C-alpha positions, 0 to 999 in steps of 0.5 A: 739769620732772623727767622723770628717774625716781628723782631729786628734781631734774632734772639740772643744776638744782643747777648752774642755781641756783648759778650764778644766785646768783653772778650776783645776788651779783655784781650785789648787789656792783656795786649796793651803791654806788647808792641807790634802784635796782631790779635784775631778774634773768631766770632760764631755765625755761620754764613752770616757775618752780622755778628763779626761785623757789629762787634768789630764796629763796637770794639774799633777793630782796624779790620773785620773779615768776613769768609 
């Protein structure tokens, strides 16, 4: 959650999304030669699904599960 007044995003959220996107891009490259596989990427975030949701949208994931 964002607890910094005067900002829309918490500190480091953009960096975290970019790092997760780079990891997903690497996974996509290594997975391009395989067929019928499922790859699961777990993100940090505690009880907030913001990072998982935004990263899923950015990389074009088929699904993003937030528990």
